[in-house]
Each structure stands twice: as C-alpha cells, then as structure tokens.
C-alpha angles and dihedrals in degrees: 000000000000091000091056090053091051092049089049092051091047091049091051091049092049091049091050092049092050092050092049092048091050092051093049091051091051091057094052092064094068109124114212137171137169130235118207114198102213094175136090093245131071120250110233101176135029122194133187132191137179095209103025092244108070111053132199128194128240115216104242095162110217091355137258114295121227108277093014129124119209128185115227128194125207118240114249088240089074096054090107096051125097120272094233109079136166115244132198137160138208116224128213091264089060094249119133126225121232113272111255124189118233138172103242094187090068109113115241094013113173116189111211113207108201 
C-alpha cells in the first residue's frame, strides 16, 4: 500500500512539473516591439498588414504622444502570420504615414516614427 502512495505522489509531481513547464513555454512566445513617436504630433492609429493591402489595427488606447515610446504586444491570433509586416500610423491631423516593412520578430525592435 505504501508503494501505491509513493507512485501517486510521484505522478502528481510529474504532472505539476509538466503543467508548469507548458505555462512557461507559452509565455516565451509573446511578440513585443516598441514604437517611438519622434514627431511633434500624437499618433492616434497604428495599422499593420502582411500584404500592404489589407490592414488591421493595433490597440494603442488613446494614442502615442509626441516624443513618447510605447511597448506593444501582438495578439496571439497573429502567431501564424509572417514576421515581416507593413506598418503605418495616422497622426492627430488625420494624415497617414507611408507604409514601411519591418521584421516584428526581431528582439528589441523599436520603430521610430519620424
């Protein structure tokens, strides 16, 4: 009977370790980048596109103030998309920047908006 208890305890420990390991791996797949607004106008919208034709919005809340830097995190729904994406912003005066292609999988990426 003592052997069965030891096997049960060992099984619980192995299961707990497997769950913790899985959770830690899930956190490492979070793709982040920073946007530095190097202009005199606030950024009010940020869009990305794989093909430069179909655009999706990044949630930037109230925007990115002039001179500010914000860290953005990709939504998990984009995990199967390509790393290279087009990027453009809309300023407070409603003008759009030109679309520029970046590799968002690059660690420590900071997009400078000029």
